[in-house]
ZAFI-148768 format. One line per 8 residues: number of its first residue (from 1); for each residue x, y, z of N, C-alpha, C. Coordinates in Angstrom, 2 decimals, m for minus. Layout:
<pts>
NUM> X Y Z X Y Z X Y Z; ...
</pts>
This chain:
<pts>
1> 80.30 125.01 m31.05 82.01 125.18 m31.10 82.37 123.96 m30.54; 82.31 123.17 m29.43 83.06 122.16 m28.95 83.01 120.65 m30.25; 81.72 120.97 m30.66 81.58 119.84 m32.34 82.30 120.39 m33.10; 82.34 121.31 m33.71 83.40 122.16 m34.62 84.71 121.42 m34.45; 85.27 121.62 m33.17 86.73 121.64 m32.71 86.78 119.64 m33.26; 86.04 119.01 m32.78 86.42 117.68 m32.44 85.90 117.26 m34.23; 85.14 117.99 m35.11 84.97 117.55 m36.42 86.63 117.80 m37.34; 87.03 118.99 m36.35 88.34 119.45 m37.41 89.74 118.46 m37.25
9> 89.43 117.76 m35.91 90.42 116.88 m35.24 90.52 115.73 m36.07; 88.90 115.13 m36.02 88.68 113.93 m36.86 88.92 114.07 m38.17; 88.88 115.12 m39.21 89.48 114.82 m40.55 90.44 115.15 m40.33; 91.27 116.12 m39.35 93.05 116.07 m39.69 93.72 114.61 m39.27; 93.02 113.77 m38.35 93.09 112.50 m37.80 93.40 111.31 m39.37; 91.98 111.50 m39.73 91.36 110.40 m41.39 92.64 110.64 m41.81; 93.12 112.27 m42.37 93.86 112.71 m43.33 95.42 112.02 m43.33; 95.63 112.48 m41.56 97.23 111.70 m41.85 97.19 110.19 m42.06
17> 95.72 109.62 m41.04 95.92 108.14 m41.70 96.12 107.54 m43.06; 95.18 108.41 m43.43 94.84 107.97 m45.73 96.58 107.82 m45.87; 97.24 109.01 m45.49 99.36 108.77 m45.34 99.61 108.17 m45.19; 99.22 107.45 m44.31 99.83 106.64 m43.35 99.77 105.27 m44.07; 98.57 104.97 m44.14 97.69 103.63 m45.15 98.93 103.48 m46.98; 98.91 105.03 m47.59 99.40 104.86 m48.69 101.25 104.92 m48.22; 101.65 105.34 m47.12 102.96 104.98 m47.06 103.61 103.33 m46.62; 102.53 102.89 m45.93 102.24 101.38 m45.66 102.38 100.70 m47.07
25> 101.52 101.18 m47.86 101.66 100.35 m49.16 103.10 100.35 m50.02; 103.28 101.43 m49.90 104.40 101.73 m51.54 105.48 102.74 m50.86; 105.27 103.37 m49.78 107.19 104.33 m49.40 106.21 105.46 m49.69; 107.28 105.90 m50.14 106.88 107.37 m50.83 105.67 107.95 m51.97; 106.40 106.77 m52.65 105.11 106.74 m54.23 103.87 106.33 m53.38; 103.47 105.40 m52.50 102.48 105.63 m51.63 102.00 106.14 m51.06; 102.12 107.06 m50.29 101.95 108.17 m49.91 101.07 109.53 m50.88; 102.44 109.31 m52.28 101.51 110.27 m53.20 100.35 109.62 m53.78
33> 100.28 108.39 m54.01 99.38 107.27 m54.54 97.77 108.00 m53.61; 97.99 107.92 m52.47 97.05 108.18 m51.12 96.68 109.36 m51.28; 97.77 110.44 m51.98 97.31 112.03 m51.34 96.16 111.96 m52.84; 96.29 111.83 m54.17 96.01 111.55 m55.85 94.75 111.21 m55.42; 94.79 109.75 m54.85 93.30 108.96 m54.65 92.47 109.69 m53.94; 92.95 110.11 m53.04 91.99 111.34 m51.99 91.04 112.33 m52.94; 91.99 113.00 m53.51 91.75 114.71 m53.99 91.23 114.12 m54.93; 91.28 112.59 m56.05 90.63 112.68 m56.87 88.79 112.67 m56.48
41> 88.64 111.75 m55.71 87.84 110.98 m55.00 86.73 112.80 m54.35; 87.63 113.39 m53.87 87.09 114.15 m52.38 86.73 115.45 m54.21; 87.45 115.60 m55.58 86.71 116.63 m56.25 85.73 116.13 m57.04; 85.36 114.46 m57.19 84.63 113.68 m58.09 83.19 113.92 m56.74; 83.10 113.95 m55.32 82.22 113.81 m54.61 81.43 115.24 m54.50; 82.48 116.57 m55.10 82.63 117.57 m54.20 81.39 118.29 m56.05; 81.27 117.64 m56.77 81.26 118.01 m57.82 79.50 117.13 m58.07; 79.59 116.24 m57.89 78.46 115.34 m58.58 77.72 114.35 m57.08
49> 77.86 114.85 m56.03 76.81 113.75 m55.17 75.43 114.46 m55.21; 75.92 114.95 m55.11 74.55 115.67 m54.64 73.41 115.06 m55.70; 74.06 115.10 m57.45 72.97 114.68 m58.60 72.56 113.14 m58.09; 73.84 112.45 m57.70 73.82 110.71 m57.19 73.02 110.60 m56.46; 72.98 111.44 m55.55 71.74 110.83 m53.96 70.42 110.99 m54.37; 70.59 112.40 m55.28 68.52 112.71 m55.69 68.51 111.91 m56.70; 69.25 111.59 m57.84 68.68 110.38 m58.51 68.56 109.12 m57.53; 69.17 108.53 m56.80 69.74 107.26 m56.25 68.05 107.52 m55.57
57> 67.44 107.89 m54.85 65.99 107.97 m54.61 64.91 108.54 m55.32; 65.52 108.85 m56.19 63.86 109.03 m57.23 63.44 110.63 m56.30; 64.39 111.39 m56.56 63.98 112.81 m56.02 63.14 113.48 m56.86; 62.21 114.02 m56.70 61.66 114.85 m57.69 61.55 116.30 m57.53; 61.87 117.15 m58.38 61.99 118.48 m58.10 60.36 119.29 m57.84; 60.29 119.95 m57.14 58.80 120.62 m56.84 58.52 122.23 m56.90; 57.87 122.75 m58.05 57.06 123.93 m57.95 56.59 124.24 m56.68; 56.71 125.70 m56.14 56.07 126.00 m55.89 54.70 125.85 m55.71
65> 54.26 126.51 m56.98 52.89 125.78 m56.77 52.66 124.29 m56.78; 53.54 123.67 m56.68 53.17 121.91 m56.46 53.07 121.24 m54.93; 53.45 122.40 m54.11 54.10 121.80 m52.94 54.13 123.56 m52.23; 53.34 123.84 m52.22 52.76 125.59 m51.28 53.96 125.51 m50.02; 53.60 124.75 m49.33 53.38 124.68 m47.52 55.33 124.72 m47.25; 55.91 123.13 m48.36 56.90 123.05 m48.39 57.70 124.15 m48.74; 57.14 124.54 m50.27 58.49 125.58 m50.44 58.53 127.42 m49.45; 57.38 127.51 m48.97 57.21 128.53 m47.74 57.87 128.49 m46.71
73> 58.02 127.18 m45.80 58.79 126.71 m45.08 60.04 126.65 m45.35; 60.76 126.01 m46.28 61.85 125.69 m46.84 62.55 127.91 m47.06; 61.89 128.32 m47.61 62.24 130.03 m48.05 62.63 131.01 m46.88; 61.19 130.99 m46.12 61.39 131.33 m44.15 62.57 131.15 m43.55; 62.91 129.89 m43.41 63.91 129.41 m43.02 65.53 129.64 m43.37; 65.91 129.38 m45.27 66.33 130.30 m45.62 67.01 131.60 m45.36; 65.69 132.48 m44.83 66.57 133.91 m45.15 66.58 134.16 m43.81; 65.87 133.09 m42.63 66.39 133.08 m41.72 68.22 132.80 m41.47
81> 68.38 131.72 m42.11 69.79 131.44 m42.17 70.73 132.06 m42.70; 69.73 133.06 m43.81 71.03 134.29 m44.38 71.72 133.19 m45.43; 71.10 132.25 m46.04 71.42 131.70 m47.24 70.38 131.73 m48.59; 71.20 131.14 m49.84 69.87 130.83 m50.77 68.69 130.36 m50.09; 67.56 130.61 m50.84 66.49 129.27 m50.94 67.09 128.03 m51.75; 67.64 126.80 m50.80 67.87 125.93 m51.56 66.60 125.22 m52.60; 67.07 124.66 m53.57 65.55 123.43 m54.29 65.07 122.95 m53.44; 64.34 122.29 m54.21 62.98 121.92 m53.06 62.55 119.98 m53.96
89> 62.85 119.07 m53.03 62.83 118.08 m53.78 61.97 116.68 m52.50; 60.73 115.95 m53.14 60.13 115.26 m52.60 60.06 113.76 m53.02; 60.86 112.99 m52.26 60.94 111.65 m52.22 59.71 111.17 m52.27; 59.39 110.11 m53.35 58.35 109.18 m53.15 58.71 107.77 m52.58; 58.71 108.09 m51.33 59.00 106.68 m50.26 58.17 107.38 m48.98; 57.40 106.02 m48.64 56.89 106.03 m46.97 57.41 105.98 m46.06; 58.58 105.68 m45.74 59.10 105.94 m44.41 59.81 107.85 m44.07; 59.16 108.03 m43.32 59.46 109.38 m43.05 60.85 109.67 m42.61
97> 61.17 110.65 m43.83 62.49 111.20 m43.67 63.34 112.38 m44.26; 64.45 113.15 m44.19 64.64 113.64 m44.87 66.01 114.42 m44.94; 66.44 114.78 m46.25 67.61 115.56 m46.47 68.11 116.45 m46.52; 69.45 116.88 m46.71 70.15 118.01 m47.33 70.69 117.61 m48.34; 71.51 118.27 m49.32 72.58 117.85 m50.25 73.12 118.69 m51.16; 74.45 119.15 m51.78 74.88 119.96 m52.10 76.18 120.76 m52.18; 76.82 120.50 m52.68 78.00 121.59 m52.28 78.13 122.39 m51.82; 77.51 123.26 m51.87 77.75 124.97 m50.75 76.27 125.33 m50.67
105> 76.07 126.52 m50.26 75.34 126.79 m49.83 74.30 127.46 m51.14; 75.20 127.70 m51.72 74.63 128.51 m53.32 73.76 127.23 m54.52; 74.51 126.27 m53.89 73.91 124.60 m54.61 73.28 123.69 m54.24; 72.56 123.97 m53.22 71.87 123.15 m52.02 70.37 122.67 m52.56; 70.18 121.56 m51.82 68.87 121.30 m52.22 68.33 120.53 m51.04; 67.02 120.51 m50.86 66.28 119.93 m49.46 65.32 119.10 m49.90; 65.64 117.77 m49.54 64.98 116.79 m49.57 63.70 115.94 m48.79; 62.69 116.31 m48.54 61.87 115.17 m47.83 60.95 114.08 m48.45
113> 60.50 112.94 m47.45 59.57 112.12 m48.09 58.26 112.45 m48.22; 57.80 111.54 m49.22 56.16 111.81 m49.09 55.60 111.09 m47.60; 56.56 110.57 m47.06 56.02 109.73 m45.57 56.17 110.74 m44.69; 56.78 111.62 m44.69 57.47 112.78 m43.31 56.07 113.72 m43.71; 56.13 113.96 m44.84 54.97 115.24 m45.36 53.48 114.86 m44.32; 53.67 113.57 m44.66 51.81 113.30 m44.42 52.24 113.04 m42.09; 52.96 112.65 m41.76 53.27 112.24 m40.27 53.27 113.26 m39.31; 54.00 114.77 m39.79 54.60 115.70 m39.19 53.59 116.81 m39.24
121> 53.28 117.66 m37.55 52.55 118.71 m38.51 53.44 119.97 m38.55; 53.07 121.14 m39.26 53.47 122.40 m40.21 54.21 122.03 m38.74; 54.44 122.67 m37.45 55.39 123.09 m36.96 56.50 121.99 m36.75; 56.62 120.25 m36.73 57.18 119.82 m36.43 58.10 119.69 m37.78; 57.63 119.52 m39.01 58.05 119.54 m40.39 58.71 120.90 m40.12; 58.57 122.22 m39.85 59.39 123.11 m39.70 61.01 122.72 m38.77; 60.61 122.19 m37.87 61.63 122.03 m36.98 62.74 120.65 m37.79; 62.16 120.31 m38.48 63.04 118.94 m39.21 63.47 119.82 m40.46
129> 62.88 120.47 m41.27 63.79 121.63 m42.32 64.63 122.42 m41.85; 64.20 122.51 m40.78 65.51 123.81 m39.71 66.73 123.22 m39.60; 66.34 121.55 m39.35 67.62 120.76 m39.28 68.77 121.22 m40.35; 67.63 120.62 m41.41 68.26 120.55 m42.67 69.22 121.41 m42.82; 68.31 122.82 m42.78 69.04 124.51 m43.14 70.24 124.11 m42.25; 70.10 124.07 m41.11 71.59 124.00 m39.94 72.41 122.96 m41.17; 72.11 121.80 m41.28 73.34 121.51 m42.51 74.27 122.42 m43.34; 72.98 123.18 m44.10 73.26 123.66 m45.62 74.66 125.33 m44.95
137> 73.64 125.40 m43.94 74.50 126.77 m43.62 75.94 126.53 m42.96; 75.67 125.65 m42.21 77.03 124.65 m41.50 78.20 124.29 m42.84; 77.92 124.22 m43.65 78.45 123.20 m44.73 78.64 121.86 m44.31; 77.88 121.47 m43.56 78.04 119.69 m42.88 78.08 119.00 m44.41; 77.56 118.87 m45.91 77.27 118.48 m46.23 78.44 118.06 m46.98; 79.44 119.44 m47.38 80.67 119.17 m47.88 81.68 118.21 m47.05; 81.39 118.74 m45.31 82.03 117.98 m44.89 82.06 116.27 m44.74; 80.23 115.72 m44.59 80.33 115.26 m44.36 80.71 114.02 m46.05
145> 80.62 114.43 m46.89 81.20 114.15 m48.16 82.38 113.47 m48.13; 83.52 114.96 m47.77 84.98 114.68 m47.15 85.40 113.68 m47.32; 84.62 113.18 m45.16 84.58 112.08 m45.06 84.21 111.10 m44.76; 83.73 111.13 m45.72 83.11 109.70 m46.59 84.00 109.01 m47.57; 84.15 110.10 m48.43 85.45 109.40 m49.73 86.75 109.51 m49.26; 87.11 109.74 m47.69 88.38 109.88 m47.39 88.39 107.80 m47.02; 86.94 108.19 m46.08 87.30 106.38 m45.65 87.10 105.77 m46.42; 86.15 105.90 m47.70 86.29 105.14 m49.02 87.83 104.96 m49.60
153> 88.58 106.09 m49.43 89.70 105.54 m49.75 90.71 105.02 m49.12; 90.73 105.04 m47.92 91.43 104.16 m46.84 91.16 102.58 m46.96; 89.43 102.50 m47.49 89.39 100.98 m47.13 89.92 100.76 m48.56; 90.26 101.47 m49.92 90.69 100.96 m51.22 92.07 100.64 m51.16; 92.75 101.52 m50.07 94.15 101.12 m49.76 94.28 100.31 m49.18; 93.51 99.87 m48.31 93.91 98.58 m47.38 93.22 97.58 m48.15; 92.80 97.51 m49.17 92.18 96.19 m50.12 93.56 96.21 m50.64; 94.66 97.23 m51.15 95.95 97.50 m52.29 96.60 96.66 m51.44
161> 96.83 97.21 m49.39 97.46 96.76 m48.83 97.88 94.97 m48.81; 96.18 94.77 m48.63 96.07 92.88 m48.15 96.24 91.88 m49.23; 95.94 92.40 m50.48 97.14 92.21 m51.54 98.06 92.25 m51.66; 98.99 93.27 m51.94 100.48 93.29 m51.30 101.14 92.24 m51.37; 100.71 92.51 m49.95 100.82 91.62 m48.71 101.39 90.22 m48.85; 100.20 90.07 m49.51 99.73 88.49 m50.02 100.78 87.95 m51.37; 100.91 88.85 m52.34 101.54 88.38 m53.23 102.73 89.01 m53.24; 103.39 89.77 m52.26 104.68 90.23 m51.88 104.46 91.41 m52.80
169> 104.05 91.96 m53.19 104.82 93.28 m53.81 104.06 94.12 m52.89; 104.26 95.77 m53.65 104.11 96.91 m52.65 104.84 98.25 m52.50; 105.66 98.06 m51.65 106.84 99.15 m51.20 108.38 99.39 m52.07; 108.56 100.56 m51.89 109.07 100.97 m52.79 110.80 100.63 m51.78; 110.65 100.42 m50.80 112.27 100.51 m49.96 111.72 99.26 m48.71; 112.82 99.11 m47.93 113.12 98.05 m46.59 112.43 98.03 m45.94; 111.83 99.40 m45.36 111.49 99.60 m44.08 109.43 99.41 m43.74; 109.58 99.37 m42.85 107.83 98.35 m42.79 107.86 97.53 m41.76
177> 106.17 97.21 m41.90 106.17 96.37 m40.50 106.30 94.95 m41.10; 106.71 94.57 m42.48 106.24 93.50 m42.74 105.26 92.56 m43.40; 105.00 91.75 m43.97 104.04 91.04 m44.41 103.13 90.98 m43.48; 102.86 90.83 m42.01 101.91 90.32 m40.98 101.38 91.48 m40.15; 102.13 92.83 m40.42 102.00 93.97 m39.77 100.94 94.37 m40.94; 101.27 94.00 m41.95 101.15 94.90 m43.07 98.93 94.57 m43.38; 98.88 92.79 m43.29 97.75 92.50 m43.17 96.99 92.99 m42.25; 97.91 92.97 m40.26 97.06 93.48 m39.50 96.25 94.81 m40.01
185> 96.93 95.47 m40.34 96.60 96.89 m40.66 95.83 97.11 m41.42; 95.44 96.13 m42.63 94.50 96.03 m43.81 93.26 96.17 m43.14; 93.60 95.21 m41.96 92.07 94.90 m41.72 91.33 96.30 m40.31; 92.55 96.66 m39.92 91.63 97.19 m38.35 91.76 99.33 m39.61; 92.46 99.09 m40.31 92.05 100.47 m41.16 90.83 100.88 m41.27; 90.18 99.86 m42.45 89.01 100.24 m42.67 87.53 100.45 m41.48; 87.94 99.94 m40.64 87.63 99.57 m39.41 87.33 100.98 m38.20; 88.86 101.48 m38.39 88.79 102.48 m37.74 88.46 103.72 m38.77
193> 88.60 103.63 m39.85 88.57 104.97 m40.87 86.61 104.89 m40.77; 86.05 103.91 m41.01 84.53 103.96 m40.32 84.05 104.47 m39.46; 84.74 104.42 m38.17 84.28 104.98 m36.97 84.31 106.33 m36.97; 85.65 106.57 m37.32 85.96 108.22 m37.45 84.84 109.17 m38.28; 84.64 108.23 m39.53 83.44 108.92 m40.52 82.11 109.48 m39.55; 81.75 107.84 m39.06 80.62 107.93 m37.84 80.81 109.23 m36.61; 81.99 109.23 m36.64 81.96 110.44 m35.08 81.90 111.30 m35.71; 82.64 111.71 m36.67 82.07 113.16 m37.41 80.65 113.75 m37.81
201> 80.01 112.37 m38.09 78.80 112.68 m38.35 77.60 112.65 m37.41; 78.06 112.02 m36.39 77.51 112.36 m35.18 77.63 113.84 m34.99; 79.00 114.20 m34.51 79.17 115.89 m34.45 78.09 116.41 m35.11; 78.09 116.34 m35.62 77.92 117.26 m37.07 76.18 117.36 m36.76; 75.41 116.27 m36.41 74.11 115.97 m36.18 73.67 116.88 m34.93; 74.66 116.58 m33.84 74.33 117.66 m32.71 74.12 119.15 m33.29; 75.15 119.37 m34.23 75.04 120.74 m34.44 74.39 121.05 m35.44; 73.88 120.46 m36.13 72.63 120.76 m36.81 71.38 120.96 m36.04
209> 70.79 119.98 m34.77 70.08 120.27 m34.22 70.43 121.29 m33.57; 71.18 121.95 m32.88 71.60 123.09 m32.14 70.58 124.28 m33.40; 71.22 123.88 m34.56 71.42 125.46 m35.53 69.74 125.17 m35.73; 69.34 124.06 m35.99 67.93 124.44 m36.69 66.97 124.72 m35.53; 67.05 124.19 m34.04 66.15 124.76 m32.53 66.17 126.34 m32.93; 67.63 127.07 m33.09 67.84 128.75 m33.24 67.08 128.92 m34.65; 67.03 128.92 m35.48 66.58 128.91 m36.99 65.18 128.70 m37.04; 64.24 127.49 m36.09 63.02 127.25 m35.66 62.73 128.32 m34.79
217> 63.26 128.60 m33.92 62.65 129.19 m32.42 61.84 128.61 m31.91; 62.60 127.51 m32.38 61.48 126.45 m30.89 61.81 124.75 m30.92; 62.80 124.32 m30.36 63.54 123.68 m29.97 62.20 122.30 m30.01; 61.29 122.30 m29.47 60.51 121.41 m29.09 59.89 120.91 m30.12; 59.50 121.75 m31.16 58.80 120.82 m32.29 59.98 120.26 m32.65; 61.37 120.14 m33.03 61.93 118.98 m33.86 62.28 118.07 m32.50; 62.42 118.64 m31.53 62.08 116.97 m30.58 60.89 116.54 m30.79; 59.56 116.54 m30.49 58.51 116.12 m30.96 58.95 115.62 m32.43
225> 59.54 115.95 m33.48 59.41 115.60 m34.98 60.40 114.25 m34.85; 61.46 114.37 m33.98 62.64 113.18 m34.12 61.71 112.28 m33.50; 61.58 112.16 m31.82 60.14 111.04 m31.51 59.51 110.64 m32.29; 58.79 111.04 m33.37 57.84 110.53 m34.72 58.49 109.48 m35.31; 59.68 110.42 m35.90 60.68 109.99 m37.13 61.27 108.63 m36.40; 61.36 108.27 m35.55 61.93 107.17 m34.71 61.35 106.03 m34.61; 59.81 106.81 m34.44 58.53 105.44 m34.78 58.23 104.83 m35.94; 58.27 105.93 m36.93 57.94 105.67 m37.93 58.77 105.04 m38.54
233> 60.42 105.50 m38.70 60.91 104.93 m39.91 61.20 103.45 m39.29; 60.86 103.12 m37.76 61.19 101.67 m37.37 59.94 100.45 m38.02; 58.40 101.22 m38.38 57.62 100.76 m38.72 57.47 100.46 m40.24; 58.55 101.63 m40.78 58.59 101.37 m42.10 59.59 101.56 m42.55; 61.06 101.01 m42.90 62.22 101.17 m42.83 62.37 101.77 m44.30; 63.13 102.66 m44.96 64.17 102.69 m46.26 64.77 102.25 m46.41; 64.51 101.44 m47.98 65.36 100.62 m48.87 66.92 101.76 m48.90; 67.51 101.83 m47.79 68.33 102.95 m48.00 70.12 102.57 m48.20
241> 70.89 102.95 m49.24 72.13 102.58 m49.20 72.95 102.93 m47.92; 73.60 102.02 m46.83 74.93 102.65 m46.23 75.92 104.10 m46.26; 75.89 104.02 m47.73 76.58 104.98 m48.17 76.50 106.68 m47.47; 75.01 106.56 m48.07 74.08 107.62 m47.63 73.29 108.00 m46.27; 73.33 106.91 m45.54 72.64 107.05 m44.47 72.95 108.30 m43.59; 74.34 108.39 m43.58 74.42 109.67 m42.47 73.75 111.26 m43.32; 73.46 111.26 m44.67 72.51 112.75 m44.73 71.09 112.63 m44.43; 70.61 111.93 m44.12 69.42 112.09 m43.43 69.07 112.19 m41.89
249> 68.02 112.53 m41.90 67.87 113.15 m40.67 67.58 112.68 m39.36; 66.96 110.85 m39.67 66.78 110.11 m38.50 67.77 108.96 m39.23; 68.23 107.63 m38.91 69.24 106.55 m39.50 67.52 106.16 m40.18; 67.76 105.90 m41.60 67.07 104.85 m42.37 66.80 103.89 m42.17; 68.57 103.20 m41.59 68.62 102.03 m41.71 68.44 101.22 m40.24; 66.76 101.83 m39.91 66.58 101.35 m38.40 66.02 100.33 m37.98; 66.24 99.45 m39.53 65.37 98.10 m39.36 66.12 96.98 m39.00; 67.82 97.60 m39.78 68.79 96.33 m39.35 69.51 96.62 m38.06
257> 69.87 95.59 m37.30 70.78 95.33 m35.78 71.85 95.57 m35.65; 72.41 94.88 m37.05 73.83 95.00 m37.07 73.79 96.53 m37.40; 73.71 97.34 m38.45 73.79 98.30 m38.50 73.43 99.59 m37.36; 73.01 99.24 m36.56 72.55 100.19 m35.29 73.84 100.18 m34.31; 74.49 98.81 m34.82 75.97 98.79 m34.09 76.75 99.98 m34.66; 76.99 100.59 m35.41 77.72 101.49 m36.16 77.23 102.55 m36.71; 76.10 103.03 m35.98 75.63 103.99 m36.45 75.79 105.30 m36.85; 75.70 106.18 m37.94 75.93 107.19 m38.48 75.34 108.66 m37.54
265> 73.96 108.38 m36.64 73.37 109.24 m35.99 73.61 109.25 m34.13; 73.46 109.93 m33.33 73.83 109.74 m32.25 72.24 109.49 m31.67; 71.75 108.83 m30.34 71.29 107.86 m30.34 69.82 109.32 m29.92; 68.61 109.07 m30.69 67.08 109.91 m30.52 66.94 110.62 m29.39; 67.18 109.56 m28.52 66.39 109.56 m26.65 68.02 111.18 m26.43; 68.91 111.12 m26.65 70.19 111.92 m26.44 70.10 113.09 m27.30; 69.87 113.30 m28.81 69.01 114.22 m29.40 68.39 114.80 m28.66; 66.97 114.24 m28.66 65.80 115.01 m27.88 65.86 115.49 m26.68
273> 66.61 114.71 m26.07 67.06 115.52 m24.17 68.27 116.91 m24.51; 68.90 116.88 m25.05 69.28 118.48 m25.58 68.47 118.93 m26.11; 68.10 118.83 m26.93 66.85 119.68 m27.42 65.85 120.24 m26.23; 65.47 119.54 m25.45 64.64 119.82 m24.64 64.96 120.95 m23.52; 66.15 120.27 m23.52 67.04 121.34 m21.95 67.43 122.50 m22.85; 67.38 122.81 m23.80 67.40 124.39 m24.82 66.18 125.08 m24.11; 66.36 126.86 m24.24 64.96 127.22 m24.29 64.86 128.05 m25.74; 63.23 127.96 m26.04 63.03 128.78 m26.85 63.29 129.92 m27.70
281> 63.56 130.24 m28.62 64.13 131.79 m28.95 62.86 132.59 m29.80
</pts>
């Protein structure tokens, strides 16, 4: 419940911030622009983000005949979660990782890399897929997509504000912080938006861990899997886009020390400790 409340508050804060940036650029008309920009970006992401990310990583849909163990685990977990069985994909990548995507439980997909299928035991793989099924049941995919697109909209507005201040363009009224204030806000806004997006992502990861432990009836299997995946992604980093890093069960950008400073994932040690403090179900 704590993570759900935190997510609602962070999304509300991001919405207010987006409208504020619009007003900063163009007063009332800027607010309308910000609203329409966010609406358009969220609409596009809602309908097409799953297709884009699956194609981005070369994910191939597999049938039950091609991947019987994977399909069996996903089917069992979907029944346990009370959601339709997602489509199942395999990503041709040796870096061990997995993600879920889709606009709602009725249009969801679960993808696992070839590396994770080779690395984990059946029980550990079930723990990972339970985590991803937790994202599906909790509608985290939609929440994360909205947060990411709103952060993107804020960054676009910040660029507009910066160039508008430099060339003396922008607001339709005389109120406002002035050129210096606009320039400062145009620098601070994208950083703040990124931090809020990351906070939302981290809270949803904790919630998916908890949900996954319930669905798999074994918190320890997910804890062991996370430890293996943490070491595995360090040995074999994935060539992943920072824009989609939040979707994976462990941060695919582990190889970059700079990106670790702005991680979309909680520390593995903290996640493992929380899981091991839970009892088996």
